[in-house]
C-alpha positions, 0 to 999 in steps of 0.5 A: 564144799565137796573136799578130798585130800589125796596122799601119795602114800598109804600110811599114818606117819606118827613121826611126820603128822603134818599132812594128817594135822592139815587133814583135820584142821580142814573142817569146822569141827573143834573136835572132828569125827574121824572114821578110818576105813581100813578095807584095802588091808584086809581090816588088819588090826595092827593098822587099825591100832596103829591108826588109833593110837596115832589119831588119839593124840590130836584133837579129833574123835577117831573111829573106824569101820571093819567090813569083812566082818562089820560090827555096825548094823547101820553102815551108812548112818556110821559113815555119814556121821563123820567129818572125815572118812579116811581110806588106808592102803592096801589092794584097791580092786579087792576094797572097790568090790567089797565096798560095792557089795556093802554099798559103801561106794554109793555112801561115799557119794552121798558123803561127799556130795554133803561135805564130809571131807574124803582122804586117804592115801595109795589105795585111799588116793586112787579110789576117788579118781576115775581111773588109776594106775594100780599094782592090785594085779599081780606081776605089773601095773595096770589101770583100773576103773575106780569111783569117779567122784574125780574126773582124771587119772591118779597114781600114787607112790610117783617117787618110783621110777616103775610107777612113773614109767607105767604112768607116762606109757599108759597115758601115751597109749591112751589106756588112761586120760590125763591126771595127777601123779603124787609122791610119797609124802605129799598130797593134793587137796581138791575142792569141787573137783578143782586142785586147791593146792599140794602140800608135803610133809618133805621139801623133796616131795611133790604133786604133778599133772600129766597129759598127752600131747601128739606123741609126748607126756607133758608132766607139769610140777604143781606148786607144792606148799612144804607144810614143815616150814615154820610160816606154812605150818602157822598158816595152814595148820596151827592157826586154825582152832583148835590146833594152836595147842600143838605148836608147842609139840611140834 
């Protein structure tokens, strides 16, 4: 099963961890190995520390991989030994360039095809799509080519009015194909390049599919599961071992 979980925002939310817990619950490993790729933030030490502190509270084995000054002699072996590869937010264009220089783009494709879960937010959302709308260029939102694991367009932070206008404009003028948009605190779970479900940490956060129909853009909301409701949390997170033990802490 090829799996990508695309989060609209790039943060790791210690105060509302349900999307992270949902991601962990998709593995069949009781103590999954989660590798954080902080390339888009220039391997920011504070962000790495925040990720490690946050995920050390969960039933998993968190790790991270620096690429600006690599510590690992075998990057491919390190990444492919993961159950989940989690990409942080930041500068998408620079991140993709560094990945290509180190061959990480090809390693991630191997990981995807082998069933390792790919996840992340903001830059960690758009990188998996064929094209994206990005703020990586100074002064304006632009369309950019990405890895193409998902054959659609992608847009994070869709709660922003500027993002909505720019994404719609790009679809309408044909510079970007039909695709998905995700609010902050929401995520789309793809399996084999198809939407399995949309999830959120807040009831107001949603995901959308947008496409051009002649001279207009059609925006279709995707039914979104609010993970903080008791029934949804029980069904999608806490019913799966070893996450039952977290129920009392929620």
